[in-house]
C-alpha positions in Angstrom: 0.1 0.2 0.0 1.2 3.5 -0.8 2.3 5.8 2.1 -0.6 7.9 3.2 1.9 10.7 3.8 2.7 10.9 0.0 -0.8 11.9 -1.1 -1.7 14.8 -3.1 -1.0 16.0 -6.8 -2.7 15.6 -10.1 -3.3 12.1 -11.3 -3.2 10.5 -14.9 -3.5 7.0 -15.4 -2.5 5.1 -18.7 -3.4 1.5 -19.3 -0.2 -0.3 -20.7 -2.2 -2.0 -23.4 -0.2 -0.3 -26.3 1.4 2.9 -27.6 -0.3 6.0 -26.3 -2.3 7.8 -29.2 -2.5 11.5 -29.7 -5.6 11.7 -27.4 -3.8 10.0 -24.6 -0.9 12.2 -24.9 -2.7 15.4 -24.9 -4.7 14.3 -21.8 -1.4 13.5 -20.1 0.0 16.9 -21.2 -3.0 18.7 -19.8 -2.5 16.7 -16.4 1.1 17.8 -16.2 0.3 21.3 -17.3 -2.3 21.6 -14.5 0.1 20.1 -11.9 2.7 22.8 -12.8 -0.1 25.5 -12.6 -1.0 24.3 -9.1 2.6 23.6 -7.9 1.8 20.0 -6.9 3.1 16.7 -8.1 2.1 15.1 -11.5 1.3 11.4 -10.5 1.2 8.7 -13.2 -0.4 5.5 -12.1 0.1 2.8 -14.5 -3.3 0.7 -14.5 -2.0 -2.8 -15.2 -4.7 -4.9 -13.5 -6.3 -6.0 -16.6 -3.5 -8.5 -17.1 -4.6 -10.0 -20.3 -4.6 -6.8 -22.1 -1.1 -5.7 -20.7 1.6 -5.7 -23.4 5.4 -6.4 -22.6 7.3 -3.2 -23.0 4.2 -0.8 -23.3 4.8 0.9 -20.0 8.2 2.0 -20.8 7.2 3.3 -24.4 4.3 5.1 -22.8 6.5 6.8 -20.3 9.1 7.6 -23.0 6.3 9.3 -25.1 5.0 11.1 -22.4 8.4 12.5 -21.2 8.9 13.7 -24.8 5.8 15.9 -24.8 6.7 17.3 -21.5 4.6 15.1 -19.3 7.1 13.3 -17.3 5.9 12.0 -13.9 7.1 13.3 -10.6 5.8 10.1 -9.0 5.1 6.9 -10.7 2.8 4.3 -9.3 1.8 0.7 -10.7 -1.7 -0.2 -9.8 -1.1 -4.0 -9.2 1.1 -3.0 -6.3 -2.1 -2.1 -4.5 -3.8 -5.6 -4.8 -3.8 -6.3 -1.0 -5.8 -3.0 -0.5 -8.2 -3.8 -3.1 -8.8 -7.4 -1.6 -9.1 -6.0 2.0 -11.9 -3.5 0.9 -13.5 -6.3 -1.1 -13.8 -8.4 1.9 -15.3 -5.5 4.0 -17.9 -4.7 1.2 -18.9 -8.4 1.0 -19.4 -8.4 4.8 -21.4 -5.2 5.0 -23.6 -6.0 2.0 -22.3 -3.3 -0.1 -21.8 -5.6 -3.0 -23.4 -9.0 -4.0 -22.6 -12.0 -6.1 -23.9 -12.3 -9.6 -23.7 -15.4 -11.6 -25.3 -14.1 -14.7 -23.0 -14.8 -17.9 -22.2 -11.8 -20.1 -24.6 -13.0 -22.7 -27.3 -13.4 -20.2 -26.6 -9.9 -19.0 -26.6 -8.5 -22.6 -29.9 -10.0 -23.3 -31.7 -8.9 -20.3 -30.6 -5.4 -20.7 -31.6 -5.3 -24.3 -35.1 -6.2 -23.1 -35.1 -3.5 -20.5 -33.9 -0.8 -23.0 -36.6 -1.6 -25.5 -39.1 -0.4 -23.0 -40.6 3.0 -23.8 -38.5 5.9 -22.4 -36.1 3.6 -20.9 -32.4 4.5 -20.4 -29.9 1.8 -21.4 -29.2 0.0 -18.0 -25.9 -1.7 -16.7 -27.9 -4.8 -15.4 -31.3 -6.0 -14.7 -30.9 -6.7 -11.0 -31.6 -10.4 -11.2 -29.0 -11.6 -8.6 -29.6 -8.6 -6.2 -31.0 -11.0 -3.5 -28.5 -13.8 -4.0 -26.8 -15.0 -0.8 -24.5 -17.7 -1.7 -22.7 -19.1 -4.8 -21.3 -22.7 -5.5 -17.5 -23.4 -5.1 -16.8 -23.6 -8.8 -18.9 -20.9 -10.0 -17.6 -17.8 -12.0 -18.9 -14.8 -10.0 -19.0 -11.2 -10.9 -19.4 -8.9 -7.8 -21.8 -6.0 -8.2 -21.9 -2.7 -6.5 -25.3 -2.2 -4.8 -26.3 1.2 -6.1 -29.1 3.5 -4.7 -31.5 2.6 -7.5 -33.3 -0.6 -6.2 -34.1 -1.9 -9.5 -30.3 -2.8 -9.9 -29.9 -1.2 -13.5 -26.9 0.8 -11.9 -25.1 -2.1 -10.3 -21.8 -2.0 -11.8 -19.2 -5.0 -11.7 -16.5 -4.2 -9.2 -14.6 -7.7 -9.1 -14.8 -11.2 -10.3 -14.0 -14.5 -8.4 -14.1 -18.1 -9.1 -16.3 -19.4 -6.2 -17.4 -17.4 -3.3 -14.0 -15.5 -2.6 -11.3 -17.2 -4.5 -9.1 -15.8 -7.4 -10.2 -12.2 -6.9 -9.7 -9.9 -9.7 -10.7 -6.3 -9.1 -12.4 -4.4 -11.8 -11.7 -0.8 -13.3 -14.0 1.1 -11.0 -13.3 -0.7 -7.8 -9.5 -0.3 -8.0 -9.6 3.2 -9.5 -12.1 4.4 -6.8 -9.9 3.1 -3.9 -6.6 4.2 -5.5 -7.8 7.8 -6.1 -9.1 7.9 -2.5 -5.9 6.7 -1.0 -3.9 9.0 -3.3 -5.6 12.0 -1.8 -5.3 13.6 -5.2 -6.2 17.2 -5.9 -7.3 16.2 -9.2 -7.6 13.2 -11.6 -7.6 14.0 -15.1 -9.1 11.8 -17.8 -11.1 12.5 -21.2 -14.8 13.2 -21.6 -15.3 9.7 -22.8 -14.8 8.4 -19.2 -17.3 10.8 -17.7 -19.6 7.9 -16.9 -17.1 6.6 -14.5 -17.6 9.6 -12.1 -20.7 8.3 -10.5 -19.9 4.8 -9.6 -16.4 5.6 -8.3 -17.7 8.3 -6.3 -20.3 6.2 -4.6 -17.6 3.7 -3.8 -15.4 6.4 -2.3 -18.4 7.7 -0.1 -19.0 4.2 1.2 -15.1 4.1 1.7 -15.4 7.3 3.8 -18.0 6.1 5.9 -16.1 2.8 6.5 -13.1 4.6 7.6 -14.7 7.5 9.2 -12.5 9.7 7.2 -12.8 13.2 6.4 -10.4 13.1 3.4 -11.8 15.4 0.6 -13.0 13.4 -2.5 -10.8 13.8 -5.4 -12.0 16.3 -8.0 -12.2 15.3 -11.7 -11.2 17.3 -14.8 -12.3 15.9 -18.1 -10.4 16.7 -21.2 -11.7 16.7 -24.8 -11.8 13.4 -26.4 -9.8 13.3 -29.7 -11.4 11.3 -32.4 -10.4 10.6 -35.9 -11.4 12.3 -39.2 -14.6 10.3 -39.3 -15.6 11.1 -35.6 -14.5 7.7 -34.1 -12.7 7.6 -30.8 -9.2 6.9 -31.0 -7.9 3.6 -29.7 -4.4 2.1 -29.1 -4.8 0.3 -32.5 -5.8 3.4 -34.4 -3.4 4.0 -37.1 -1.2 7.2 -37.8 -1.7 8.7 -34.2 1.0 7.6 -32.1 4.0 9.9 -31.5 6.5 7.8 -33.7 3.9 7.7 -36.5 3.2 11.5 -36.4 7.0 12.2 -36.3 7.3 9.8 -39.4 4.6 12.0 -41.1 6.6 15.1 -40.7 5.5 16.4 -37.3 8.1 17.4 -34.7 7.5 17.1 -30.9 7.7 20.8 -30.5 5.0 21.4 -33.1 2.6 18.8 -31.5 3.3 20.2 -27.9 2.5 23.8 -29.4 -0.9 22.3 -30.8 -1.7 21.1 -27.3 -0.9 24.4 -25.7 -3.0 26.3 -28.4 -6.0 23.9 -27.9 -6.1 24.2 -24.0 -7.4 27.5 -22.5 -9.6 26.1 -19.8 -9.3 27.4 -16.1 -9.9 25.3 -13.1 -13.1 26.1 -11.3 -12.9 27.3 -7.7 -15.0 24.5 -6.4 -16.3 21.1 -7.8 -15.2 19.3 -10.8 -14.2 20.7 -14.1 -13.6 20.0 -17.7 -13.0 21.2 -21.2 -16.1 22.7 -22.9 -15.5 20.8 -26.1 -16.3 17.2 -25.6 -14.7 15.9 -28.8 -12.2 17.2 -31.3 -11.2 15.7 -34.5 -7.4 15.1 -35.2 -7.3 17.2 -38.4 -8.8 20.2 -36.3 -6.3 19.6 -33.5 -3.3 19.5 -35.9 -4.7 22.0 -38.4 
């Protein structure tokens, strides 16, 4: 577990599943820019808990590209180092009933929410609440543990972990690990793109539960959402998108100073005095950013 004395700063969290694309790099640059403006550490947390997607060598390449555009970490963390903390709080959440076991397969969940979403005026749910009253699972059952959200229907009950059997082979999910690590980090701000805006509500709910468990008065981390960079057709950039990594852009004739100048020219947002913040433009196409 990290030292509780080392908290604070502005956090950016890349996943080492491939080379960073232009949108990732711009978000990292914004996070570093805000950290310098606030005179606090720039914390990079490598989110490596989704082990099947982690690529050998990706972390080093990502850090190298970030440093090239001026987004070198003041503090580097690796999320898997906090596995004991994730499990400790998982056990507490099970014992308090904050989470419950779900034995529905992915295909069953998909079919069920498709039926719910077809109802008039229905919003697309996360889940149909089928296992909300479950109390036990078999020893050889694949279990997805769901957060018990305020909505009693269960439509907002996100997955926070998976196990094989009641409690074995624990694998934390994105929302669970990030909510805990952001809380423990005592960050001034966490920075991510607008396409992750939906993560705020479930992660904040987990942090409020954590605050009640630990009877802590630590301030909840504030969130700053950056513009999501999309391709010329309006599709969100991915690690496998072509022509948008730093080496590819350099091969195409761009220099690093030119790219950084484009980042600076596209970012004029001031941090709000209270609450969360974000850039007014939710999306920006690559040709416009680099134009």
